[in-house]
VMD Tcl script that draws the C-alpha trace (Angstrom):
set ca {
  {79.59 160.19 42.87}
  {81.91 162.48 41.04}
  {82.07 160.10 37.97}
  {78.26 160.03 38.11}
  {77.78 163.83 38.12}
  {80.54 164.06 35.34}
  {78.77 161.74 33.12}
  {75.42 163.33 33.66}
  {76.89 166.62 32.70}
  {78.60 165.26 29.77}
  {75.26 163.71 28.58}
  {73.54 167.11 29.01}
  {76.09 169.16 27.42}
  {75.78 166.79 24.26}
  {72.05 166.99 24.09}
  {72.25 170.96 23.68}
  {74.91 170.76 20.93}
  {73.63 170.87 17.38}
  {74.20 167.12 16.73}
  {72.03 166.22 20.08}
  {69.36 168.67 18.94}
  {69.00 167.25 15.92}
  {69.07 163.78 17.18}
  {66.23 164.74 19.79}
  {64.01 166.33 16.93}
  {64.40 163.11 14.59}
  {63.48 160.85 17.47}
  {60.47 162.75 18.61}
  {59.35 163.61 14.89}
  {58.60 167.17 15.64}
  {59.28 168.25 12.15}
  {57.98 165.43 10.01}
  {58.42 165.14 6.42}
  {55.88 167.59 4.77}
  {55.12 165.19 2.09}
  {53.74 162.57 4.60}
  {52.01 165.23 6.58}
  {48.45 164.99 5.73}
  {47.69 168.50 7.08}
  {50.36 169.96 4.81}
  {49.06 172.30 2.07}
  {51.38 172.76 -0.63}
  {49.69 176.01 -1.92}
  {50.24 177.68 1.42}
  {48.00 180.41 2.97}
  {45.66 182.28 0.61}
  {46.55 185.96 0.23}
  {44.96 188.34 2.83}
  {42.17 190.31 1.00}
  {40.82 193.64 2.65}
  {37.39 195.21 2.13}
  {38.72 197.78 -0.25}
  {40.20 195.36 -2.66}
  {38.14 194.49 -5.68}
  {38.63 191.31 -7.54}
}
mol new
graphics top color blue
foreach p $ca { graphics top sphere $p radius 0.5 }
foreach p [lrange $ca 0 end-1] q [lrange $ca 1 end] { graphics top cylinder $p $q radius 0.2 }
display resetview
């Protein structure tokens, strides 16, 4: 039982290290490549206009 608990703790500790987090992000595709994302806007957000600005 102690060996199992130690193995679980080691697994959890590895998952919160930077390499483990990077691996999880890649597996879950939380931050896909912007070139492959159909909702990616290369121009970004338009600049905010205020009612007192004139074009």
